N, C-alpha and C positions, 0 to 999 in steps of 0.2 A: 386195531391201530392204537398204539400207546403214544403218549406225549414224550417227545425227545427234546431234551434241554441242552442248550449251548450258551456259553458266556462269550465275552468280548475281551480282547487284549488291546489296551489303549496305546498303540505303538507310536502315537504322536504326542504322548504326555497325558497326565491325569491330574485331577484336582477336585476341589469342592465347589466348582462353579461350572455353569453351562457355557461360558464364553470360550469360543474356539480361538485361543490366543495365537495359534500358529497361522490360521487363515485370515483373521481379521485384525490382528495386531502386528506391530513391527517385530521383525526377527533380529533387530539390531539391539545392542546394549545389554545382552544377557537375558536369561530366562526370567520372566516375571515371578514375583514371590507367590508362593502357594501352588505352583505347578510342579508336579512330580515328574522328573525326567523318565523317559521310557528305557531305562537301562535294564540289563538282563536280571540284575538282582531283584528289582521291583516287579518286573513282568513275571519272573519266576514265582514270586509270592502269589500273584494272581492265578497263575497256571496251577500251582500246587493246591491253592484253595478250591479252584474249580474242580479239580480232579477229586479231592477229598469230599467235596459236597455232593458230588454225583452228576455234574455236568458231563455230557458225552464229549464235547469238543469246544474249542474256542475259536472265534472268528478274528482274523486280523485284517485291517483295512489296507488299501493300496493308494498311492498317490504322492504328491509332493511333500505333504506335511507329516509323513510318518516313515518309520524305518521300513526297509524292505521286508516283505512278509515271508518270503522263502527262507532268507538267511536267519531272521529272528526266530522263526518257529522251529527250524531244525536245531538251533542252539537250545531252545527251551525243551525240546524233546529229550535232551539229556538230563533234564531236571524233573521229569515226570515219567510215569510208567505206562498208563493206559490212555491218558488224555489224547484225543485227536485234535488236529489242527485244520481249520477251515481257512485255507490260504486264498486270499483274494488276489487276483492278478488281471492285467489288461491284455487280452489277445491283440495281436497286431504289433506289439512292441518287441516281441521276440519271435523266432521261427516256431511254427507249430510242432515241427519234428523235435526241435530242441526242448520245447515245453513238455512234450510227451516223454522224452528221455529224462528230464529233470524229475518229473513226477514218478517215473519208475524207480529212479535212484532213491528218491525220498521214501518211497514205500519200503525199499529194502533197508535203508538206514534206520527208519523208525519202526520197522516191523508192522507196516500196514496202517499207519495213523494219519494218512493224508486224505483230506476232502478238498475239493476245489470250488472256489466261488468266482464265477466268470463275471467280470465287470467291464462291459463294453465301453462305458464312459459317456456321460451326458453333458460335458463341459468342454467346448472346443478350446478354450484358453488353457485348461489343464492338459488336454491332449497335445497341444502345440508345444508345451514345455518338454514333452518327450519326443518331439519331432513328427507327430502324427497330424496330418492336415486333411484327413477325410471328414466329410460332414456326417451328421447324426445317422442317417439311414445307411450310408455307405459303411459306416463302422459296424452296424449290425449285419450287413451283407458279408463283410469280411469275417466277423465272428462266426457266422454260419459255416463258411469255408474252413476257418481255423479249427473248429471243433470236429468237422468232418475228417480233417487230416489227423488230428490227435487220436480220435477213435480208430481211424484206419491203421495208423502205425502201431497202435497198441496190440494189434492182432499178432504181431511177432513174425510177420512175413512181409516181403517188399510190397509197398503200396504206392500206386501212382495217383496223382490228383492234378487236374488241369482246370483251373477256374480263373475268374477275373482278377483275383488277388494273390493266389498261390499257384505255383507250378512245382510239383514235387514228383521226382522220378525215383522210384525204389526206396521211398521213405521207410525207415525201419527202426523199431525199438527192439534191439537184439534180445533183451530180457524184459518181457512185458511186466507191467506192475501187477503185484498180487497182494491184495485184491485190486481190481481196477477202481480208481478213486471215483466216488460219486461226484457228479457235477451239479452245483447249486447255481441258479441263474435267475436274475431279476430283470424287469423291464416292463413298462406300462404302455409303451407306444405301439402303434400298428406294426412297426418294423420289428419290434422285439418279440411279439407273441409267437409268430411262426418259428423263430429260431429256438425259443424255449420248447415249443411242441416237438421239434425234431431232435433236440439234444439234451434237454435238462432231465436229470433224475429228480431234482427238487426245484420247484419254482418258488422263489423267495420274494415276498412282497413286504413293503414297509407297512407300519401299523396303522392302517386306516380303520374306520368304524366297520363293524362286522358286515353290514349290508354291502359296503363297497368291496370288502374282501371277498364276499360270496360272488359278486359279479366277476371279479378277476378269476376266481377258481373256476367258475362256469365257462368263462372265455377260454382259458388255457386248456381245460379238460376237453372242450369240444374240438379245439385245434389239434390236440394230441390224438384224439380218437380218429381224426382224419388221417393221421400219420401211422395209425395202427400201434400207438404207444400209450403207456400209462405214466402219468407224471404225479409225483407226490408234492405236497405243499408245505411251505414254511413261512414264518412271519418274523420280522425284525422289529423289536420293541425295546424301550428302556423300562426300568422298573423302579418304583419307590414303594417298598413294602415294609410296613411297620406293625407293631403289636396292636395298634388301634388305627382306625381310619383317620382320626384327628391328628395323630402323630405324622402320618404319611402326608396329609395335605399341608401340614405345617412345614414339612421339609420342602415340598413343592413351592410353597409360598416364599420360603427363604431363597430358593434358587431364583425365583422370579424377582425378588427384591434386589438381587445383585445386578440386575440388568438396567442400565440407564437408557433413555430414549435414543440417544445417539448411537449406542452400540446396536440396539435392535434395528434402527433404520439402516445402518451400514450393512448389517448382515442381510437384511431383507433385500437391499439393493443388489448385493453380490449374488444372492441365491436366485433372484429374479432374472438374472442373465443366463441361467442354466438352460440348456436345451432339453434337459431331462423331463419327460412327461411325468414321471414319478415325483420329481422334485416339485413340479408345478402343482401336483395333487396334494403334496404335503403343505405347500404354502396356502392353498385354498382352504385348508382345514381351519385356519385362524385368521387369514387375511392381514396378518401383521398386527393384529389387535390383541391386547392383553385381556380383553373381556371375553367371557364365554369360552374359556379354554378347555373346559370339560366337554368334549364333543360327543361322548357316549359315556354311560356310567363307568367311572374309574379309568377312562381313557383321556389323557391330558396332552394337549398339543403345545405346551409351553416350551418344550425342548426345541421345536422347530422355529421359534422366534429368532434364534441365533445360530443354530447348527444345521448344516446340510445333511442330506441323507435321512435316516430314520428320525422323525421329529416328534414322536409321541411316546408317552410313558404310561404304563399301568400304575395307578396310584391308589393305595388303599390298605386296609388290613390284609393280613396274609390270606384270610379266607376270601376276601373280596377279589384280590389278585388271582387267586385260584379259580374263582367263579368266572372271571373274564377269560382265563386260559381255557377253561372248560367250554365256554361259549364259542371261542374260535375253533377249538378242537372239534366241536359238533358240526362245524361247517366243512371239516376235512383237513384242517391244519394239523400237521404232525410234528414239524420241527419249529421250535421256539428259540430264536437267537436273541439273547437278552443282554442288557448292559445297564450301568448306573454310575452315578458320580458321587464319590470316587468308586472305582471298579472293585477294589479290594473289599471295602466295607459293604458295598451293596451286594456283592456275591454272597457274603455271610448272611445278610438280612434275608435274602431270597432263599438261600440254601437251608438255613435253619428254620425259617418261617413258612415258606410256601411249599417247598418240596415235601415235608411231612404231610401237609394237607393233601397235596396231589396223590401221594402214596396211599393215604387213608381212603381216597376215593377210587383207587385202582386204576389211576390214569397213567402211571409211569411204570416202566419196565424194570428189569433186574438191576441195571446200573443205578438208577435213581433210588430204588427201594433199598438196595444195599447201603447206599450212602446215607439215606435217612436213618437207617438203623445205627450206622456208625455215629451220626450226629447225635442221636438220642442217647447213645451210651458213653460218648466222650465229650466233655465240656470243651468248647472252642472259645478262645478269648480273642476279641478284636477291639480295635480302637472304638471307643464309644460304648461298647458292650451291648448286652441285651438283658 
């Protein structure tokens, strides 16, 4: 099992700060200074950098504060050649048969570069913006049915399904996707685990300390065994990797210095209203306090003070970050979905710094190894330099 590396497309905007200006600031009066708009030109820079550096795919988010992931990524596919797109979407907001058809079309248009990230949703207020009024556990029950229909109609022959949420008669994807997209799925609640066990190709967790990640892996693996299935595992983390540990922690400190007490309090209050068990686990890592944010060697919980979702970052020298990746990999984590602020520059820091270390340890496959050779042979210039 090799390490498979993925990057992130900030389709809600990018910048040199952790503050989520879309979610916690006013959207009136124009874009705040220092925020990079998520236009195609900028996102294409990130996508091209990720492809050149050896990342296999890029994750796009879904929700109110970002561009639509399907439309954005299929446009970016025209700017790249090999890069895959891990498209996040919410089941229940569209027909499962239509979603299956969209995925099949996407695979043909991009020649097989689609991966799917299933986001059931842990925030009822966010769900209601899209007209969804089911509660947390009902949403996971609907996701279970949704994915059953998607996989059923991908078989290329009429498929019937009669459940509590969907009634499908003769559902069909006339031209099934080739290859069938891998399904990435996350969720920490009792309602989420069985759905992951039945449907996920890759179970994706946010970046908790290794001991907690191992507990999740053991939990999902045991549930999958009962279903007669094997599930692979991935982790979602930010990164701050530099030529020295001191440089990396200095960057983390600068990001922290940008946050005033009112901003942190407002973010924590908003995040505390989430129904997501995973979000509550993220909040518990720091408790809203700036003290003791290094919760495991080189694992920093500062991001989660103001941002929802993945709230931890790997911080350290390139070798130290590689050490932590190797530690998670030893637990069974195969896919690493990474990001950093700003995403263009941090892609280069990781790609030029950490990927060669991972390659030298024999941890990455052909894509990463080929890219590390290219990086070694071709000087890459980025803002700030190295």
